[in-house]
C-alpha positions as CSV (number, residue, x, y, z in Angstrom):
1,Q,-53.1,-8.7,-66.2
2,V,-53.4,-5.9,-68.7
3,Q,-51.2,-2.9,-68.5
4,L,-52.3,0.4,-70.0
5,V,-50.4,3.4,-71.2
6,E,-52.2,6.6,-72.3
7,S,-50.8,9.2,-74.6
8,G,-51.8,12.0,-77.0
9,G,-52.8,14.6,-74.5
10,G,-51.8,18.2,-74.8
11,L,-52.9,21.8,-75.0
12,V,-55.4,22.9,-77.5
13,Q,-57.7,25.9,-78.1
14,A,-61.4,25.6,-77.7
15,G,-63.0,24.2,-80.8
16,G,-59.9,22.2,-81.6
17,S,-59.3,18.4,-81.6
18,L,-57.1,15.9,-79.8
19,R,-56.7,12.2,-80.3
20,L,-55.9,10.0,-77.3
21,F,-54.2,6.7,-77.5
22,C,-54.2,3.8,-75.1
23,A,-51.7,1.0,-75.6
24,A,-52.4,-2.2,-73.8
25,S,-50.1,-5.1,-73.0
26,G,-51.3,-8.7,-72.4
27,R,-52.7,-11.4,-74.5
28,T,-56.2,-11.1,-72.9
29,F,-56.8,-7.5,-73.9
30,S,-59.3,-8.3,-76.6
31,A,-61.6,-10.1,-74.2
32,Y,-62.4,-6.9,-72.2
33,A,-64.5,-3.9,-72.8
34,M,-62.7,-0.7,-72.3
35,G,-63.6,2.8,-71.1
36,W,-62.2,6.3,-71.0
37,F,-62.7,8.3,-67.8
38,R,-61.5,11.8,-66.9
39,Q,-60.8,13.7,-63.7
40,A,-60.6,17.4,-63.4
41,P,-58.9,19.1,-60.4
42,G,-61.1,18.9,-57.4
43,K,-63.6,16.7,-59.1
44,E,-64.4,13.0,-59.0
45,R,-63.4,10.7,-61.9
46,E,-66.2,10.7,-64.4
47,F,-67.2,8.3,-67.2
48,V,-66.5,9.5,-70.8
49,A,-66.9,6.7,-73.2
50,F,-67.2,2.9,-73.5
51,V,-66.4,0.3,-76.2
52,S,-67.3,-3.3,-76.0
53,W,-64.8,-6.1,-76.2
54,N,-65.2,-6.5,-79.9
55,G,-65.7,-2.9,-80.8
56,G,-69.3,-3.5,-81.8
57,S,-70.9,-1.3,-79.1
58,T,-70.1,2.1,-77.9
59,Y,-71.6,4.5,-75.4
60,Y,-70.9,8.1,-74.4
61,A,-71.6,10.4,-71.6
62,D,-74.1,13.0,-72.5
63,L,-71.5,15.8,-72.1
64,V,-69.4,14.4,-74.9
65,K,-71.9,12.7,-77.1
66,G,-71.6,13.9,-80.7
67,R,-68.1,15.3,-80.1
68,F,-66.0,12.3,-79.0
69,T,-65.6,8.9,-80.7
70,I,-64.1,5.8,-79.0
71,A,-62.7,3.0,-81.1
72,R,-60.4,0.0,-80.6
73,D,-58.1,-2.2,-82.7
74,N,-57.6,-5.6,-81.0
75,G,-55.0,-6.6,-83.5
76,K,-52.8,-3.7,-82.3
77,N,-54.0,-3.8,-78.7
78,M,-55.0,-0.1,-78.9
79,V,-57.9,2.0,-77.8
80,Y,-58.5,5.5,-79.2
81,L,-60.5,8.5,-78.2
82,Q,-61.1,11.1,-80.9
83,M,-62.1,14.4,-79.3
84,N,-63.5,17.2,-81.5
85,S,-65.1,20.6,-80.7
86,L,-63.3,20.7,-77.4
87,K,-64.4,23.0,-74.7
88,P,-62.5,24.4,-71.7
89,E,-64.7,22.1,-69.4
90,D,-63.1,19.1,-71.2
91,T,-59.8,19.9,-69.4
92,A,-58.9,17.0,-67.3
93,V,-56.6,14.0,-66.9
94,Y,-57.9,11.2,-69.2
95,Y,-57.6,7.6,-68.2
96,C,-58.0,4.4,-70.2
97,E,-59.5,1.7,-68.1
98,K,-60.2,-2.0,-68.4
99,D,-63.5,-3.7,-67.5
100,R,-63.4,-6.1,-64.6
101,A,-65.4,-8.7,-66.5
102,T,-64.8,-10.2,-69.9
103,G,-67.1,-10.2,-72.9
104,E,-69.2,-7.1,-71.9
105,T,-71.3,-5.5,-74.6
106,K,-73.6,-3.4,-72.5
107,A,-72.5,0.1,-71.4
108,R,-70.4,0.1,-68.3
109,T,-70.2,3.6,-66.8
110,A,-69.3,3.2,-63.1
111,P,-65.6,3.4,-62.0
112,R,-66.1,0.3,-59.8
113,E,-66.8,-1.7,-62.9
114,Y,-63.2,-1.2,-64.1
115,D,-60.0,-2.5,-62.4
116,D,-57.0,-1.4,-64.4
117,W,-56.0,2.0,-65.7
118,G,-52.9,3.8,-66.8
119,Q,-51.1,6.8,-65.6
120,G,-53.4,9.2,-67.5
121,T,-52.8,11.9,-70.0
122,Q,-53.4,15.6,-69.4
123,D,-55.6,17.5,-71.8
124,T,-56.0,21.2,-71.5
125,V,-58.4,23.2,-73.5
126,S,-57.9,27.0,-73.5
127,S,-60.7,29.4,-74.0
């Protein structure tokens, strides 16, 4: 089992940047694709970004494409989300999530395709 801990959230003004970190435990981390999801108050959890097990493929939700960048370092058991040009509508709790299957390289965007996530990190973007 992989345990995940997110960090890096905070308060930032619109147009600013934040970098999120996801620290994973477990020797099998590198076998799994990873995703970032977010959930705003009163809304359902939504897909943000995907990175394949080896970091070779990435995919983004249209709302964040061109502004967010996902990356991973399997040697450090870390996943990152660089968020630039932030907007108030990016305000949410952000979750790092592990794919259910190993070795995925095609984009996985549905919450049901992931089975482990951390406690989340709150990002607030002020206007």
